[in-house]
C-alpha positions, 0 to 999 in steps of 0.5 A: 624412310629417310634418317635426318641428321641435324647439324649434319655439316658438322664434325659428328653429323658428317661422320655419322652421314658418311658411314650411313652411305656406306651402307646405303642410306640417303640420309637428310642433313639438316643444318642452319651453316652447311659446310659444304667442305665437310661433307664434299665426299658424299654430297650427291649422296645425300640431300642437304636442307638448310634450316633453323632449329628455332623455326618449329616449322622449318623443322616439321616441314623437312620431317613431313616432307621427308617422311623421316623415320628416325632422328639423329639429333646434332645440332646446337651450340656449343660451351663457350658461345652458351656461355657467351650468349645464354638467350640463343642457346636457349632457344637452340638446345632448348628449344630447338630440341623439344621442336624436334621432339613435337615433329617427332611426335606429330609425324610418327618418327621411330626413334631419336638419338640425342648427343648430350655431354659430360658438361651435365656433371659439375667440374671439381675445384680439386681432385676430379671424381670418377663418374658413372650413371649414378653420378649427381647432375648440377651442371654450372654453365649455360650448355650443361644446363640446356643439355640436362633439360633436352635428356630429361624432356627426351625421358619425358617424351619416352614415358609420356608419348612412347618415343624411342629416344635414346641419348649419350653424354660425350666427352670431349670429341677430337677430329678434325676440322672444327672450327668454334671454340669450346673449353676443351677443343683445345686437344683436337686443336693442339693436333690440327696447329702441328700438322699445320706447323703453327704454335698454339697456346692451350687455355686451360692449366697441364693438370686438367684432366678431360676424358675424350674420343675420337669423332670416328668412335663418336660416330661409330657408337651413334649408330650402333646405338641407333641399331640396337634392339629396343629390348636392349635400351634400358639406362637410355642415356648412357655415358661414353668414353675413350681415354682421360688424360691431363692436357699436360699428358695429351700435349707429350702424346701430340709431341711424340707423334709431331716432333715439331709441335710447338705446344705452349700453356697459357691458361685463360682464368674465365676458362679455368673457372668452368672448367675447374680441374676436369673431369675424373675417369667415366665408367661406360658399363652400361653401354657396353653391356646394353648395346655392345659400345666398344671404343677403337681407338687409343690415344696413339691411333687417335693422333695417327688417323688424325694426321692420316686424315689431315693429310688426305685433305690437303691433297 
């Protein structure tokens, strides 16, 4: 039986694939625009399928043909592209997830692990408020709207059809190699530009607070959630977090680890409308209590590991 990863050559998908390969699995990576660079170290240990989430027949075929037992569903459009083209975001994020859930129902997939986002919560224009599982979800951008729809759809499929749907709401995921700009991509690009000795303009204000998580912690958390016994899953959709800093504090950390960093702030009014002051602290107690979630990387370890990964990729 097989594990399928949609968005399988993206930042999180490729890292989950590497972790699954390390323990002896041969996952199927489903991606509309596969990046061979992301999976080069494991290319001969995975099965790569080019496919489009918006095409239900392609989704159904890959699930049926490879006798998929569980799905890591990461494929989708990010925040700024979703707001720029909400019609495409609906097709990819909302319809694409409906296709995944239907394929799981029809072909007896045991479980789905879905990545949602803290963008399902509203950003604050003044002081960011703390977020826990009881916080009202009222997303203000197309990305958050589609993700909240998918959360609710997953809950419905669990109740109606008995599908084991599990999800996490990620804050900003920091990791190397991301190509698509989204509202909080500035965190990873601060580090990446500094390592490449290039200047970088940050498009939010210094006091914008954005919780974040390192991509290796994110991938490990998803696999841990996947492996947890069904009896432990009570909350079903979990907030995860690791580090919470303002953009200014994050920039200062980068400068401390990479003294040559050339970081300047040039806030984009359009991004500020969507970001507000960012997000307050996130409570991830249910994930810790129910399935043992624990982040391994603090901000300093995150930047140092990012540096090592970047330098290795350039050799």
